[in-house]
C-alpha positions in Angstrom: 2.3 16.6 26.8 4.8 13.8 27.6 3.3 10.4 26.7 4.8 7.2 28.1 4.8 3.9 26.2 1.9 2.8 28.4 -0.1 5.9 27.4 0.5 5.2 23.7 -0.5 1.6 24.1 -3.7 2.5 25.9 -4.6 5.1 23.3 -3.8 2.7 20.4 -5.8 -0.1 22.1 -8.8 2.2 22.5 -8.6 3.4 18.9 -8.4 -0.2 17.7 -11.4 -1.3 19.9 -13.5 1.5 18.4 -12.4 0.7 14.8 -12.7 -3.1 15.0 -16.2 -3.4 13.6 -15.4 -1.1 10.6 -12.1 -3.0 10.0 -14.0 -6.3 10.0 -16.7 -4.9 7.5 -14.0 -3.5 5.2 -12.0 -6.8 5.3 -15.1 -8.8 4.4 -16.0 -6.4 1.6 -12.5 -6.4 0.1 -12.3 -10.2 0.4 -15.6 -10.9 -1.4 -16.2 -8.0 -3.7 -15.0 -7.9 -7.3 -12.7 -5.2 -8.4 -14.1 -1.9 -9.5 -16.0 -1.5 -12.8 -12.7 -0.6 -14.5 -10.8 -3.5 -12.9 -8.8 -1.2 -10.7 -8.1 -1.6 -6.9 -10.3 0.3 -4.5 -9.6 3.8 -3.0 -10.8 4.0 0.6 -12.0 7.4 1.8 -11.7 7.8 5.6 -14.1 10.6 6.6 -13.6 12.2 10.0 -10.3 10.4 10.1 -8.8 12.2 13.1 -5.3 11.0 13.5 -5.8 8.3 10.9 -5.7 5.2 13.0 -8.4 3.4 11.1 -6.6 3.9 7.8 -3.3 2.8 9.4 -4.9 -0.4 10.7 -6.5 -1.1 7.3 -3.3 -0.4 5.4 -1.5 -3.0 7.5 -4.3 -5.6 7.3 -5.7 -5.4 3.7 -4.0 -7.0 0.7 -2.1 -4.2 -1.2 -3.1 -5.5 -4.6 -6.8 -4.8 -3.8 -6.3 -1.2 -2.5 -5.0 1.7 -4.6 -4.8 4.3 -1.9 -6.4 5.9 1.2 -7.8 9.4 1.3 -8.0 10.8 4.8 -10.3 13.8 5.5 -10.9 15.6 8.7 -12.2 19.1 9.6 -9.0 19.7 11.6 -6.9 19.5 8.5 -6.5 22.5 6.2 -7.4 22.3 2.5 -4.4 22.1 0.3 -5.8 22.5 -3.2 
């Protein structure tokens, strides 16, 4: 499958449009919630993550000092221990 720059833009735009409400909710939570009970940053678990666009968008938008890491899970990915 040969994708053009236009194809990639359309795909990314569609993914962003679908993820926008979740991105907004997570931004609001991170901005107003205290740190975890142990004072550590949050770990975000992205279930049914597909290609990981939601986590990529969140990683770019959220303050790094509030997020420890992202864990992406999808049935298409094999288990590795």
